[in-house]
N, C-alpha and C positions, 0 to 999 in steps of 0.2 A: 169687310172683315169684322166680325163680331168679337167683342172683348167682355170677359168677366173677372172680377175679382172678388175674393172671399177669404175670410179669417176664421180659423179654428183654433181652439185653445189646445195647448199642449198639456198632456196629462203630467201631474206632478211627479217630478223626477225623471222625466223623459227629455229634457231639453238637449242634453248631451248626445242622446240617440238620434234626436231630430238632426242635429248638425251632422252626425256621422252618415245618416240616411242620404241627406241631400249632397254631401261630399261624395258619396258613392255614385250618385247620378252624374256627377261632373267628372268622374274619373274612371273607376273599374267598370261601371255599368254603362257608360256614355254611349256606346254603340247600340245597345239594347234600348236605351231610352230613346235614341234617335229613331230607330226602327219602329218603336211603339207609337211614337208621336206622329210620324209620318202616316203610319197605317191607319189611325183614327182621325187624321186630318187636323191635327194641332199644329200650327205654324210658329208659335211663340209661347213659351211658358216660363215664368220666373217665380221664384219663391223667396220669401223674406221671413225672418224671425224677429218679432217684436216683443221686447220686454215691457209688460205693464206693470202697475203698482204691485200686484200680488201673484201674478202668473205671466206665462209666455203664450204667445199665439204664432202660428205659422200663417202666412199670408200668401195666397196663390193668385197669380195672374195668368190668364190663359187668352190666347187669340186663335180663333178658327173660322172658317167660312160658316160653319153652323154649331155653335157651341153645345146646344142641347143634344145634338145628334153625336157629336164627338164624345161627350161625356156618357151617353148612353152606351155607345160602342165599347168604351172602356169598362163601364159597369159590368156589361155582359161577357167581357173578354176572359177566355180562360188560357191566354198565351202565358208561358211560364214567367216572363218578365213582369207582365201586368200583374199576375198573382202575387209575385214577390212584392212588388211596389204596394199593392193594396194591403198585403199582410203587414209590411212595415208601417204604412200609414195608420192602420189600426192600432197597431202597438203603441204609436207615438200619440195619436190624437183621440182614440176610441171611436173614430168614425170608420164605418164599413162602407167602402166605396163600391163593393158589390151590390149594396143596397143603399144608395145615397139618401140623405135626408131629403124629405119632401118640401116643397116651398119653392117659390120663385128664386131666381138667380139675383144676384145684387143689381141694384139699380145704378146705372151708368150716368153719372150727373155732369161731367165735364172732361174734355179731352183737348190737349194742346199738342201740336206736332210742327216743328219748324219746316 
């Protein structure tokens, strides 16, 4: 199983919206979220909010058999839930997941599991 973690800056004044968005994923939109993740092959995903000295970041953790393939499927998806997710994410971070930033995924340095 592949793993990736990334951090994205929350736009100024959008921290409360970020909390609301992720709360919706765990409540009102949980079933849609589950269907989306299964369809694109993501088996585990966690999100964190980290306050830094002068701004906030959301930190995402994803596990999938093939992370780049899963992320590509999501970027190309026109599923209504996926479009909603990408639209909300753009509002919160300014990152367009329909056209994700170029570059390599984060470098995995260490992992411990009991």
